[in-house]
Every structure is written in structure tokens, then in C-alpha cells.
C-alpha positions as CSV (number, residue, x, y, z in Angstrom):
1,E,121.6,42.5,134.4
2,S,122.4,40.6,138.0
3,S,124.6,42.3,140.0
4,S,126.7,39.2,140.2
5,E,128.0,40.0,136.7
6,H,127.8,43.6,137.0
7,P,129.9,44.8,140.4
8,S,129.3,48.1,139.5
9,N,125.9,49.4,137.4
10,Q,127.2,52.9,138.9
11,D,130.3,52.6,137.1
12,R,128.9,51.7,133.7
13,F,126.4,54.3,134.4
14,G,129.2,57.2,134.6
15,Y,131.1,55.1,131.9
16,F,128.0,56.1,129.8
17,S,127.7,59.4,131.3
18,S,131.0,60.3,129.7
19,L,130.0,59.0,126.3
20,K,126.7,61.7,126.6
21,N,129.2,64.7,127.6
């Protein structure tokens, strides 16, 4: 994954984290 396509990897991480909770 390149930061160019994903400017906020942390944002995506939080999203998946939300699904888990």
C-alpha cells in the first residue's frame, strides 16, 4: 500500500478496529 493511494492508513485501521468492537 502506498501512502499516495492511502493518505490515512491509521484512519483505515481505526475503521477496522471499530468493526471488531
